[in-house]
N, CA, C and O atoms as a GROMACS GRO file, in nm:
protein
  604
    1MET      N    1   6.261   2.978  -2.182
    1MET     CA    2   6.368   3.073  -2.154
    1MET      C    3   6.315   3.193  -2.076
    1MET      O    4   6.374   3.234  -1.976
    2ALA      N    5   6.205   3.248  -2.122
    2ALA     CA    6   6.148   3.364  -2.054
    2ALA      C    7   6.098   3.326  -1.916
    2ALA      O    8   6.112   3.404  -1.822
    3SER      N    9   6.040   3.207  -1.903
    3SER     CA   10   5.989   3.165  -1.772
    3SER      C   11   6.102   3.145  -1.674
    3SER      O   12   6.086   3.173  -1.555
    4ILE      N   13   6.217   3.098  -1.720
    4ILE     CA   14   6.333   3.081  -1.632
    4ILE      C   15   6.382   3.217  -1.585
    4ILE      O   16   6.418   3.234  -1.469
    5ARG      N   17   6.385   3.313  -1.674
    5ARG     CA   18   6.431   3.447  -1.636
    5ARG      C   19   6.334   3.516  -1.541
    5ARG      O   20   6.376   3.582  -1.446
    6VAL      N   21   6.206   3.500  -1.565
    6VAL     CA   22   6.105   3.560  -1.475
    6VAL      C   23   6.116   3.497  -1.337
    6VAL      O   24   6.116   3.568  -1.236
    7PHE      N   25   6.127   3.364  -1.332
    7PHE     CA   26   6.139   3.295  -1.205
    7PHE      C   27   6.268   3.335  -1.133
    7PHE      O   28   6.266   3.360  -1.012
    8SER      N   29   6.380   3.341  -1.205
    8SER     CA   30   6.506   3.376  -1.141
    8SER      C   31   6.504   3.520  -1.091
    8SER      O   32   6.560   3.549  -0.985
    9LEU      N   33   6.441   3.610  -1.165
    9LEU     CA   34   6.429   3.748  -1.119
    9LEU      C   35   6.343   3.757  -0.993
    9LEU      O   36   6.376   3.830  -0.899
   10PHE      N   37   6.233   3.682  -0.991
   10PHE     CA   38   6.146   3.680  -0.873
   10PHE      C   39   6.221   3.628  -0.751
   10PHE      O   40   6.214   3.689  -0.644
   11VAL      N   41   6.291   3.517  -0.764
   11VAL     CA   42   6.363   3.460  -0.650
   11VAL      C   43   6.479   3.550  -0.609
   11VAL      O   44   6.508   3.562  -0.490
   12PHE      N   45   6.545   3.614  -0.706
   12PHE     CA   46   6.653   3.707  -0.673
   12PHE      C   47   6.601   3.824  -0.590
   12PHE      O   48   6.662   3.861  -0.490
   13ILE      N   49   6.490   3.882  -0.632
   13ILE     CA   50   6.432   3.995  -0.557
   13ILE      C   51   6.384   3.949  -0.419
   13ILE      O   52   6.403   4.019  -0.320
   14LEU      N   53   6.322   3.831  -0.412
   14LEU     CA   54   6.279   3.776  -0.284
   14LEU      C   55   6.398   3.753  -0.192
   14LEU      O   56   6.391   3.784  -0.073
   15SER      N   57   6.506   3.698  -0.245
   15SER     CA   58   6.623   3.674  -0.160
   15SER      C   59   6.688   3.804  -0.115
   15SER      O   60   6.740   3.811  -0.003
   16LEU      N   61   6.686   3.907  -0.198
   16LEU     CA   62   6.738   4.037  -0.154
   16LEU      C   63   6.653   4.095  -0.042
   16LEU      O   64   6.706   4.151   0.054
   17PHE      N   65   6.521   4.082  -0.053
   17PHE     CA   66   6.433   4.129   0.054
   17PHE      C   67   6.460   4.052   0.184
   17PHE      O   68   6.472   4.113   0.290
   18LEU      N   69   6.470   3.920   0.175
   18LEU     CA   70   6.497   3.839   0.294
   18LEU      C   71   6.635   3.867   0.349
   18LEU      O   72   6.656   3.861   0.471
   19LEU      N   73   6.731   3.897   0.263
   19LEU     CA   74   6.865   3.933   0.307
   19LEU      C   75   6.861   4.063   0.387
   19LEU      O   76   6.925   4.075   0.491
   20TYR      N   77   6.786   4.160   0.336
   20TYR     CA   78   6.768   4.286   0.409
   20TYR      C   79   6.704   4.262   0.546
   20TYR      O   80   6.746   4.319   0.646
   21GLU      N   81   6.603   4.177   0.549
   21GLU     CA   82   6.535   4.148   0.675
   21GLU      C   83   6.625   4.071   0.771
   21GLU      O   84   6.615   4.088   0.893
   22SER      N   85   6.713   3.986   0.718
   22SER     CA   86   6.797   3.905   0.806
   22SER      C   87   6.905   3.987   0.876
   22SER      O   88   6.962   3.941   0.975
   23PHE      N   89   6.935   4.104   0.826
   23PHE     CA   90   7.029   4.190   0.897
   23PHE      C   91   6.970   4.238   1.030
   23PHE      O   92   7.044   4.282   1.117
   24GLY      N   93   6.841   4.230   1.046
   24GLY     CA   94   6.776   4.270   1.170
   24GLY      C   95   6.775   4.162   1.277
   24GLY      O   96   6.729   4.186   1.388
   25ILE      N   97   6.824   4.043   1.245
   25ILE     CA   98   6.827   3.935   1.344
   25ILE      C   99   6.933   3.968   1.448
   25ILE      O  100   7.051   3.981   1.417
   26LYS      N  101   6.889   3.982   1.570
   26LYS     CA  102   6.980   4.013   1.680
   26LYS      C  103   6.945   3.925   1.799
   26LYS      O  104   6.834   3.871   1.807
   27THR      N  105   7.037   3.910   1.890
   27THR     CA  106   7.014   3.831   2.010
   27THR      C  107   7.065   3.909   2.130
   27THR      O  108   7.154   3.993   2.119
   28GLU      N  109   7.008   3.879   2.244
   28GLU     CA  110   7.047   3.948   2.367
   28GLU      C  111   7.189   3.909   2.408
   28GLU      O  112   7.264   3.993   2.459
   29PHE      N  113   7.225   3.784   2.387
   29PHE     CA  114   7.357   3.736   2.424
   29PHE      C  115   7.406   3.638   2.317
   29PHE      O  116   7.326   3.577   2.246
   30ALA      N  117   7.536   3.626   2.308
   30ALA     CA  118   7.594   3.537   2.208
   30ALA      C  119   7.603   3.396   2.265
   30ALA      O  120   7.691   3.366   2.345
   31TYR      N  121   7.511   3.309   2.224
   31TYR     CA  122   7.512   3.172   2.272
   31TYR      C  123   7.576   3.078   2.172
   31TYR      O  124   7.590   2.958   2.200
   32GLU      N  125   7.616   3.128   2.059
   32GLU     CA  126   7.688   3.050   1.959
   32GLU      C  127   7.799   3.138   1.904
   32GLU      O  128   7.785   3.261   1.902
   33PRO      N  129   7.909   3.079   1.862
   33PRO     CA  130   8.021   3.161   1.814
   33PRO      C  131   7.986   3.250   1.695
   33PRO      O  132   8.032   3.364   1.688
   34LEU      N  133   7.905   3.200   1.603
   34LEU     CA  134   7.873   3.277   1.483
   34LEU      C  135   7.751   3.366   1.500
   34LEU      O  136   7.732   3.460   1.423
   35GLY      N  137   7.669   3.339   1.600
   35GLY     CA  138   7.547   3.415   1.618
   35GLY      C  139   7.433   3.358   1.535
   35GLY      O  140   7.456   3.272   1.451
   36PRO      N  141   7.311   3.406   1.558
   36PRO     CA  142   7.196   3.346   1.492
   36PRO      C  143   7.175   3.390   1.347
   36PRO      O  144   7.094   3.330   1.276
   37ARG      N  145   7.245   3.492   1.301
   37ARG     CA  146   7.217   3.539   1.165
   37ARG      C  147   7.321   3.496   1.062
   37ARG      O  148   7.306   3.530   0.944
   38ALA      N  149   7.423   3.424   1.102
   38ALA     CA  150   7.528   3.386   1.007
   38ALA      C  151   7.475   3.291   0.900
   38ALA      O  152   7.504   3.309   0.781
   39PHE      N  153   7.398   3.192   0.939
   39PHE     CA  154   7.348   3.095   0.841
   39PHE      C  155   7.248   3.158   0.744
   39PHE      O  156   7.262   3.138   0.623
   40PRO      N  157   7.147   3.233   0.792
   40PRO     CA  158   7.055   3.295   0.695
   40PRO      C  159   7.126   3.391   0.600
   40PRO      O  160   7.094   3.395   0.481
   41LEU      N  161   7.221   3.468   0.650
   41LEU     CA  162   7.292   3.562   0.564
   41LEU      C  163   7.372   3.489   0.456
   41LEU      O  164   7.363   3.524   0.338
   42SER      N  165   7.448   3.388   0.496
   42SER     CA  166   7.530   3.318   0.397
   42SER      C  167   7.444   3.241   0.297
   42SER      O  168   7.475   3.239   0.178
   43ALA      N  169   7.336   3.178   0.345
   43ALA     CA  170   7.248   3.104   0.254
   43ALA      C  171   7.180   3.198   0.155
   43ALA      O  172   7.171   3.167   0.036
   44LEU      N  173   7.132   3.312   0.201
   44LEU     CA  174   7.063   3.405   0.112
   44LEU      C  175   7.157   3.472   0.013
   44LEU      O  176   7.117   3.502  -0.100
   45ILE      N  177   7.281   3.494   0.053
   45ILE     CA  178   7.379   3.548  -0.041
   45ILE      C  179   7.404   3.449  -0.153
   45ILE      O  180   7.410   3.487  -0.270
   46LEU      N  181   7.419   3.322  -0.118
   46LEU     CA  182   7.441   3.219  -0.221
   46LEU      C  183   7.319   3.202  -0.311
   46LEU      O  184   7.333   3.185  -0.432
   47ILE      N  185   7.199   3.208  -0.253
   47ILE     CA  186   7.077   3.196  -0.334
   47ILE      C  187   7.066   3.314  -0.430
   47ILE      O  188   7.036   3.296  -0.548
   48ALA      N  189   7.089   3.434  -0.380
   48ALA     CA  190   7.081   3.553  -0.465
   48ALA      C  191   7.185   3.547  -0.576
   48ALA      O  192   7.154   3.579  -0.691
   49LEU      N  193   7.306   3.506  -0.545
   49LEU     CA  194   7.410   3.495  -0.646
   49LEU      C  195   7.374   3.391  -0.752
   49LEU      O  196   7.391   3.414  -0.871
   50GLY      N  197   7.324   3.277  -0.707
   50GLY     CA  198   7.286   3.171  -0.802
   50GLY      C  199   7.176   3.214  -0.898
   50GLY      O  200   7.185   3.188  -1.018
   51PHE      N  201   7.074   3.279  -0.846
   51PHE     CA  202   6.964   3.321  -0.934
   51PHE      C  203   7.000   3.443  -1.017
   51PHE      O  204   6.943   3.464  -1.124
   52PHE      N  205   7.093   3.525  -0.969
   52PHE     CA  206   7.144   3.635  -1.051
   52PHE      C  207   7.217   3.578  -1.172
   52PHE      O  208   7.197   3.624  -1.285
   53LEU      N  209   7.302   3.478  -1.148
   53LEU     CA  210   7.374   3.415  -1.259
   53LEU      C  211   7.280   3.340  -1.352
   53LEU      O  212   7.299   3.340  -1.474
   54LEU      N  213   7.177   3.277  -1.295
   54LEU     CA  214   7.080   3.205  -1.378
   54LEU      C  215   7.006   3.301  -1.470
   54LEU      O  216   6.975   3.267  -1.584
   55PHE      N  217   6.978   3.421  -1.421
   55PHE     CA  218   6.907   3.520  -1.503
   55PHE      C  219   6.985   3.554  -1.629
   55PHE      O  220   6.927   3.565  -1.737
   56PHE      N  221   7.117   3.570  -1.616
   56PHE     CA  222   7.198   3.613  -1.730
   56PHE      C  223   7.253   3.498  -1.814
   56PHE      O  224   7.279   3.516  -1.933
   57PHE      N  225   7.271   3.383  -1.753
   57PHE     CA  226   7.337   3.274  -1.825
   57PHE      C  227   7.248   3.154  -1.849
   57PHE      O  228   7.298   3.045  -1.877
   58ALA      N  229   7.118   3.170  -1.839
   58ALA     CA  230   7.026   3.058  -1.866
   58ALA      C  231   7.029   3.027  -2.015
   58ALA      O  232   7.017   3.116  -2.100
   59GLU      N  233   7.045   2.900  -2.044
   59GLU     CA  234   7.043   2.859  -2.184
   59GLU      C  235   6.899   2.844  -2.229
   59GLU      O  236   6.806   2.842  -2.149
   60LYS      N  237   6.883   2.832  -2.359
   60LYS     CA  238   6.749   2.810  -2.411
   60LYS      C  239   6.707   2.668  -2.379
   60LYS      O  240   6.755   2.571  -2.439
   61THR      N  241   6.616   2.658  -2.286
   61THR     CA  242   6.566   2.526  -2.247
   61THR      C  243   6.415   2.531  -2.238
   61THR      O  244   6.355   2.635  -2.209
   62GLU      N  245   6.357   2.419  -2.264
   62GLU     CA  246   6.213   2.405  -2.245
   62GLU      C  247   6.191   2.298  -2.141
   62GLU      O  248   6.232   2.183  -2.157
   63VAL      N  249   6.127   2.337  -2.033
   63VAL     CA  250   6.100   2.243  -1.926
   63VAL      C  251   5.966   2.178  -1.953
   63VAL      O  252   5.863   2.245  -1.965
   64LYS      N  253   5.969   2.047  -1.963
   64LYS     CA  254   5.845   1.972  -1.984
   64LYS      C  255   5.824   1.884  -1.861
   64LYS      O  256   5.898   1.789  -1.836
   65TRP      N  257   5.720   1.917  -1.786
   65TRP     CA  258   5.690   1.842  -1.664
   65TRP      C  259   5.599   1.725  -1.698
   65TRP      O  260   5.489   1.743  -1.750
   66ASN      N  261   5.646   1.607  -1.668
   66ASN     CA  262   5.559   1.492  -1.687
   66ASN      C  263   5.489   1.459  -1.555
   66ASN      O  264   5.522   1.515  -1.451
   67GLN      N  265   5.395   1.370  -1.561
   67GLN     CA  266   5.314   1.335  -1.445
   67GLN      C  267   5.400   1.279  -1.331
   67GLN      O  268   5.378   1.312  -1.215
   68GLN      N  269   5.497   1.195  -1.365
   68GLN     CA  270   5.581   1.132  -1.264
   68GLN      C  271   5.666   1.235  -1.190
   68GLN      O  272   5.683   1.225  -1.068
   69ALA      N  273   5.718   1.333  -1.260
   69ALA     CA  274   5.799   1.437  -1.196
   69ALA      C  275   5.715   1.521  -1.102
   69ALA      O  276   5.760   1.556  -0.993
   70LEU      N  277   5.594   1.554  -1.142
   70LEU     CA  278   5.506   1.633  -1.054
   70LEU      C  279   5.467   1.555  -0.929
   70LEU      O  280   5.457   1.613  -0.821
   71ILE      N  281   5.447   1.425  -0.942
   71ILE     CA  282   5.416   1.342  -0.826
   71ILE      C  283   5.535   1.338  -0.730
   71ILE      O  284   5.517   1.346  -0.609
   72LYS      N  285   5.656   1.325  -0.784
   72LYS     CA  286   5.776   1.325  -0.700
   72LYS      C  287   5.791   1.458  -0.626
   72LYS      O  288   5.824   1.460  -0.507
   73ILE      N  289   5.767   1.567  -0.695
   73ILE     CA  290   5.776   1.698  -0.632
   73ILE      C  291   5.672   1.712  -0.521
   73ILE      O  292   5.703   1.765  -0.414
   74ALA      N  293   5.551   1.666  -0.545
   74ALA     CA  294   5.446   1.674  -0.443
   74ALA      C  295   5.483   1.591  -0.321
   74ALA      O  296   5.468   1.638  -0.208
   75PHE      N  297   5.531   1.469  -0.341
   75PHE     CA  298   5.572   1.385  -0.228
   75PHE      C  299   5.690   1.448  -0.154
   75PHE      O  300   5.694   1.443  -0.031
   76LEU      N  301   5.783   1.506  -0.226
   76LEU     CA  302   5.898   1.569  -0.162
   76LEU      C  303   5.854   1.689  -0.077
   76LEU      O  304   5.908   1.710   0.031
   77LEU      N  305   5.758   1.766  -0.126
   77LEU     CA  306   5.706   1.878  -0.046
   77LEU      C  307   5.636   1.829   0.080
   77LEU      O  308   5.652   1.888   0.186
   78ILE      N  309   5.560   1.722   0.068
   78ILE     CA  310   5.494   1.664   0.186
   78ILE      C  311   5.596   1.617   0.288
   78ILE      O  312   5.581   1.643   0.407
   79VAL      N  313   5.700   1.549   0.242
   79VAL     CA  314   5.805   1.501   0.332
   79VAL      C  315   5.879   1.618   0.396
   79VAL      O  316   5.915   1.612   0.513
   80PHE      N  317   5.901   1.724   0.319
   80PHE     CA  318   5.969   1.841   0.375
   80PHE      C  319   5.885   1.907   0.485
   80PHE      O  320   5.938   1.943   0.589
   81PHE      N  321   5.755   1.921   0.462
   81PHE     CA  322   5.670   1.979   0.566
   81PHE      C  323   5.658   1.888   0.686
   81PHE      O  324   5.644   1.936   0.799
   82LEU      N  325   5.662   1.758   0.665
   82LEU     CA  326   5.664   1.663   0.776
   82LEU      C  327   5.792   1.680   0.857
   82LEU      O  328   5.788   1.677   0.980
   83PHE      N  329   5.904   1.699   0.789
   83PHE     CA  330   6.031   1.724   0.857
   83PHE      C  331   6.022   1.851   0.942
   83PHE      O  332   6.064   1.851   1.058
   84ALA      N  333   5.969   1.957   0.885
   84ALA     CA  334   5.958   2.083   0.959
   84ALA      C  335   5.866   2.069   1.080
   84ALA      O  336   5.892   2.128   1.185
   85PHE      N  337   5.758   1.991   1.066
   85PHE     CA  338   5.665   1.970   1.176
   85PHE      C  339   5.728   1.886   1.286
   85PHE      O  340   5.711   1.916   1.404
   86LEU      N  341   5.801   1.782   1.250
   86LEU     CA  342   5.858   1.691   1.348
   86LEU      C  343   5.990   1.738   1.408
   86LEU      O  344   6.036   1.681   1.507
   87PHE      N  345   6.050   1.841   1.351
   87PHE     CA  346   6.183   1.886   1.392
   87PHE      C  347   6.192   1.915   1.541
   87PHE      O  348   6.284   1.867   1.607
   88GLU      N  349   6.100   1.991   1.595
   88GLU     CA  350   6.102   2.025   1.738
   88GLU      C  351   6.048   1.912   1.824
   88GLU      O  352   6.089   1.896   1.939
   89ILE      N  353   5.956   1.835   1.771
   89ILE     CA  354   5.889   1.732   1.851
   89ILE      C  355   5.980   1.613   1.878
   89ILE      O  356   5.997   1.574   1.993
   90ILE      N  357   6.038   1.555   1.773
   90ILE     CA  358   6.120   1.436   1.792
   90ILE      C  359   6.269   1.464   1.781
   90ILE      O  360   6.350   1.374   1.802
   91GLY      N  361   6.307   1.586   1.747
   91GLY     CA  362   6.448   1.622   1.744
   91GLY      C  363   6.508   1.616   1.605
   91GLY      O  364   6.445   1.574   1.509
   92PHE      N  365   6.633   1.661   1.598
   92PHE     CA  366   6.701   1.673   1.470
   92PHE      C  367   6.732   1.538   1.407
   92PHE      O  368   6.701   1.516   1.290
   93ILE      N  369   6.792   1.448   1.482
   93ILE     CA  370   6.839   1.323   1.423
   93ILE      C  371   6.723   1.237   1.372
   93ILE      O  372   6.726   1.196   1.256
   94PRO      N  373   6.620   1.207   1.454
   94PRO     CA  374   6.511   1.123   1.400
   94PRO      C  375   6.436   1.189   1.283
   94PRO      O  376   6.403   1.122   1.186
   95SER      N  377   6.410   1.319   1.293
   95SER     CA  378   6.338   1.385   1.184
   95SER      C  379   6.423   1.391   1.057
   95SER      O  380   6.370   1.380   0.946
   96SER      N  381   6.553   1.408   1.072
   96SER     CA  382   6.641   1.408   0.956
   96SER      C  383   6.650   1.270   0.892
   96SER      O  384   6.655   1.258   0.770
   97ILE      N  385   6.651   1.167   0.974
   97ILE     CA  386   6.654   1.030   0.920
   97ILE      C  387   6.527   1.004   0.839
   97ILE      O  388   6.534   0.950   0.729
   98ILE      N  389   6.413   1.043   0.892
   98ILE     CA  390   6.287   1.023   0.820
   98ILE      C  391   6.288   1.101   0.688
   98ILE      O  392   6.251   1.047   0.584
   99PHE      N  393   6.331   1.227   0.695
   99PHE     CA  394   6.333   1.310   0.574
   99PHE      C  395   6.428   1.256   0.469
   99PHE      O  396   6.390   1.241   0.352
  100LEU      N  397   6.550   1.226   0.509
  100LEU     CA  398   6.650   1.180   0.412
  100LEU      C  399   6.615   1.043   0.355
  100LEU      O  400   6.637   1.017   0.237
  101PHE      N  401   6.560   0.955   0.438
  101PHE     CA  402   6.519   0.823   0.392
  101PHE      C  403   6.407   0.834   0.289
  101PHE      O  404   6.414   0.772   0.183
  102CYS      N  405   6.305   0.913   0.320
  102CYS     CA  406   6.194   0.930   0.226
  102CYS      C  407   6.239   0.999   0.098
  102CYS      O  408   6.197   0.960  -0.011
  103ALA      N  409   6.324   1.101   0.110
  103ALA     CA  410   6.372   1.171  -0.009
  103ALA      C  411   6.455   1.078  -0.098
  103ALA      O  412   6.443   1.081  -0.220
  104ALA      N  413   6.537   0.994  -0.036
  104ALA     CA  414   6.617   0.900  -0.114
  104ALA      C  415   6.527   0.800  -0.186
  104ALA      O  416   6.552   0.765  -0.302
  105LEU      N  417   6.421   0.754  -0.119
  105LEU     CA  418   6.328   0.661  -0.183
  105LEU      C  419   6.252   0.728  -0.298
  105LEU      O  420   6.228   0.667  -0.402
  106ILE      N  421   6.216   0.854  -0.279
  106ILE     CA  422   6.146   0.928  -0.385
  106ILE      C  423   6.232   0.937  -0.510
  106ILE      O  424   6.182   0.929  -0.622
  107PHE      N  425   6.363   0.953  -0.490
  107PHE     CA  426   6.454   0.966  -0.604
  107PHE      C  427   6.507   0.832  -0.654
  107PHE      O  428   6.600   0.828  -0.735
  108GLY      N  429   6.449   0.722  -0.605
  108GLY     CA  430   6.478   0.592  -0.664
  108GLY      C  431   6.585   0.510  -0.596
  108GLY      O  432   6.633   0.413  -0.655
  109ALA      N  433   6.625   0.545  -0.476
  109ALA     CA  434   6.726   0.466  -0.406
  109ALA      C  435   6.666   0.333  -0.358
  109ALA      O  436   6.544   0.321  -0.340
  110ARG      N  437   6.753   0.236  -0.338
  110ARG     CA  438   6.707   0.109  -0.282
  110ARG      C  439   6.690   0.125  -0.131
  110ARG      O  440   6.744   0.218  -0.072
  111LEU      N  441   6.616   0.034  -0.070
  111LEU     CA  442   6.574   0.048   0.069
  111LEU      C  443   6.692   0.054   0.168
  111LEU      O  444   6.702   0.150   0.245
  112ILE      N  445   6.779  -0.044   0.166
  112ILE     CA  446   6.888  -0.050   0.264
  112ILE      C  447   6.989   0.063   0.242
  112ILE      O  448   7.024   0.130   0.340
  113PRO      N  449   7.037   0.087   0.121
  113PRO     CA  450   7.128   0.202   0.103
  113PRO      C  451   7.065   0.336   0.140
  113PRO      O  452   7.134   0.424   0.191
  114ALA      N  453   6.936   0.352   0.116
  114ALA     CA  454   6.868   0.476   0.153
  114ALA      C  455   6.868   0.494   0.305
  114ALA      O  456   6.890   0.604   0.355
  115PHE      N  457   6.842   0.385   0.377
  115PHE     CA  458   6.839   0.393   0.523
  115PHE      C  459   6.978   0.421   0.579
  115PHE      O  460   6.994   0.504   0.669
  116VAL      N  461   7.079   0.352   0.528
  116VAL     CA  462   7.217   0.374   0.574
  116VAL      C  463   7.259   0.518   0.545
  116VAL      O  464   7.318   0.584   0.630
  117PHE      N  465   7.228   0.566   0.426
  117PHE     CA  466   7.259   0.704   0.389
  117PHE      C  467   7.191   0.802   0.484
  117PHE      O  468   7.253   0.898   0.530
  118ALA      N  469   7.064   0.779   0.514
  118ALA     CA  470   6.989   0.870   0.601
  118ALA      C  471   7.047   0.874   0.741
  118ALA      O  472   7.064   0.982   0.799
  119VAL      N  473   7.078   0.758   0.796
  119VAL     CA  474   7.132   0.752   0.932
  119VAL      C  475   7.270   0.818   0.938
  119VAL      O  476   7.296   0.899   1.027
  120LEU      N  477   7.357   0.784   0.845
  120LEU     CA  478   7.492   0.841   0.847
  120LEU      C  479   7.491   0.992   0.826
  120LEU      O  480   7.562   1.065   0.895
  121CYS      N  481   7.411   1.040   0.731
  121CYS     CA  482   7.404   1.185   0.708
  121CYS      C  483   7.347   1.259   0.827
  121CYS      O  484   7.397   1.365   0.863
  122ALA      N  485   7.242   1.206   0.888
  122ALA     CA  486   7.182   1.273   1.004
  122ALA      C  487   7.282   1.283   1.118
  122ALA      O  488   7.293   1.387   1.182
  123ILE      N  489   7.353   1.175   1.144
  123ILE     CA  490   7.452   1.176   1.253
  123ILE      C  491   7.568   1.269   1.220
  123ILE      O  492   7.613   1.345   1.306
  124LEU      N  493   7.617   1.264   1.096
  124LEU     CA  494   7.728   1.352   1.057
  124LEU      C  495   7.687   1.499   1.060
  124LEU      O  496   7.766   1.584   1.104
  125PHE      N  497   7.567   1.530   1.015
  125PHE     CA  498   7.519   1.669   1.023
  125PHE      C  499   7.507   1.714   1.168
  125PHE      O  500   7.543   1.827   1.202
  126PHE      N  501   7.455   1.626   1.254
  126PHE     CA  502   7.441   1.662   1.395
  126PHE      C  503   7.577   1.689   1.458
  126PHE      O  504   7.594   1.789   1.528
  127VAL      N  505   7.674   1.601   1.433
  127VAL     CA  506   7.808   1.620   1.488
  127VAL      C  507   7.871   1.746   1.431
  127VAL      O  508   7.936   1.821   1.504
  128GLY      N  509   7.851   1.771   1.302
  128GLY     CA  510   7.906   1.891   1.241
  128GLY      C  511   7.850   2.018   1.302
  128GLY      O  512   7.924   2.111   1.333
  129PHE      N  513   7.720   2.022   1.318
  129PHE     CA  514   7.658   2.142   1.376
  129PHE      C  515   7.690   2.154   1.525
  129PHE      O  516   7.727   2.261   1.572
  130ASP      N  517   7.677   2.044   1.599
  130ASP     CA  518   7.691   2.048   1.744
  130ASP      C  519   7.836   2.065   1.787
  130ASP      O  520   7.866   2.148   1.873
  131THR      N  521   7.926   1.988   1.729
  131THR     CA  522   8.065   1.989   1.773
  131THR      C  523   8.149   2.094   1.700
  131THR      O  524   8.216   2.175   1.764
  132LEU      N  525   8.144   2.093   1.570
  132LEU     CA  526   8.232   2.181   1.494
  132LEU      C  527   8.185   2.326   1.496
  132LEU      O  528   8.265   2.417   1.517
  133MET      N  529   8.055   2.348   1.474
  133MET     CA  530   8.004   2.486   1.467
  133MET      C  531   7.941   2.531   1.599
  133MET      O  532   7.906   2.648   1.614
  134GLN      N  533   7.927   2.439   1.694
  134GLN     CA  534   7.869   2.467   1.825
  134GLN      C  535   7.731   2.530   1.815
  134GLN      O  536   7.699   2.625   1.887
  135ILE      N  537   7.651   2.477   1.724
  135ILE     CA  538   7.513   2.521   1.707
  135ILE      C  539   7.425   2.411   1.764
  135ILE      O  540   7.426   2.298   1.715
  136THR      N  541   7.350   2.445   1.866
  136THR     CA  542   7.266   2.344   1.930
  136THR      C  543   7.143   2.316   1.844
  136THR      O  544   7.079   2.408   1.792
  137LEU      N  545   7.113   2.190   1.830
  137LEU     CA  546   6.997   2.145   1.755
  137LEU      C  547   6.899   2.081   1.850
  137LEU      O  548   6.940   2.028   1.954
  138PRO      N  549   6.770   2.084   1.819
  138PRO     CA  550   6.672   2.031   1.913
  138PRO      C  551   6.688   1.881   1.934
  138PRO      O  552   6.712   1.805   1.841
  139GLN      N  553   6.673   1.841   2.061
  139GLN     CA  554   6.679   1.700   2.099
  139GLN      C  555   6.542   1.636   2.089
  139GLN      O  556   6.530   1.513   2.084
  140GLY      N  557   6.438   1.718   2.087
  140GLY     CA  558   6.302   1.668   2.077
  140GLY      C  559   6.229   1.676   2.209
  140GLY      O  560   6.277   1.624   2.310
  141THR      N  561   6.113   1.739   2.208
  141THR     CA  562   6.034   1.749   2.331
  141THR      C  563   5.971   1.616   2.368
  141THR      O  564   5.942   1.593   2.485
  142PHE      N  565   5.950   1.529   2.272
  142PHE     CA  566   5.892   1.398   2.299
  142PHE      C  567   5.984   1.314   2.386
  142PHE      O  568   5.937   1.241   2.473
  143PHE      N  569   6.114   1.324   2.365
  143PHE     CA  570   6.210   1.241   2.437
  143PHE      C  571   6.254   1.301   2.570
  143PHE      O  572   6.322   1.234   2.647
  144GLU      N  573   6.217   1.427   2.598
  144GLU     CA  574   6.259   1.491   2.723
  144GLU      C  575   6.209   1.416   2.845
  144GLU      O  576   6.281   1.404   2.944
  145LYS      N  577   6.087   1.365   2.840
  145LYS     CA  578   6.031   1.296   2.957
  145LYS      C  579   6.100   1.163   2.984
  145LYS      O  580   6.090   1.110   3.094
  146PHE      N  581   6.169   1.108   2.883
  146PHE     CA  582   6.238   0.982   2.902
  146PHE      C  583   6.383   0.998   2.944
  146PHE      O  584   6.435   0.916   3.019
  147PHE      N  585   6.450   1.104   2.896
  147PHE     CA  586   6.593   1.115   2.916
  147PHE      C  587   6.638   1.228   3.007
  147PHE      O  588   6.751   1.228   3.054
  148TYR      N  589   6.552   1.325   3.033
  148TYR     CA  590   6.592   1.440   3.113
  148TYR      C  591   6.511   1.444   3.242
  148TYR      O  592   6.389   1.431   3.241
  149LYS      N  593   6.584   1.462   3.352
  149LYS     CA  594   6.517   1.471   3.481
  149LYS      C  595   6.483   1.616   3.509
  149LYS      O  596   6.560   1.707   3.476
  150LYS      N  597   6.369   1.637   3.571
  150LYS     CA  598   6.329   1.773   3.606
  150LYS      C  599   6.397   1.811   3.737
  150LYS      O  600   6.404   1.732   3.831
  151GLY      N  601   6.446   1.935   3.740
  151GLY     CA  602   6.525   1.993   3.847
  151GLY      C  603   6.481   1.964   3.981
  151GLY      O  604   6.542   2.010   4.077
   0.00000   0.00000   0.00000
């Protein structure tokens, strides 16, 4: 119980600091309807609210980490950092497919449903960001030499 409150207080204070810093995000011109700071602001507000509520309404729980759970967390962190590394290189859709597929397998999904889920989610997220919110996502520098002609 105490560890949950300490952790939630730490994350709440961290999110407030990051929220303060995100108000300084500015751009020379508006290349997206919402601007570059809308997503960090909204995400940090939700994170701060969630951990604020967790601080006051956490039930008495004891978290017992077993070996299998720690291994899953370690693999998930590796996959997440792989996603972050590959994001600019191979683009949003391929890196998202790799991330979602591996994450689904880590959590026990079967091979074919995990792949279908990864492909559909990556494409739907891309369409949602690109078409609905008009937020451009990276196409990947690796594929530029194959699909884009130089001026």
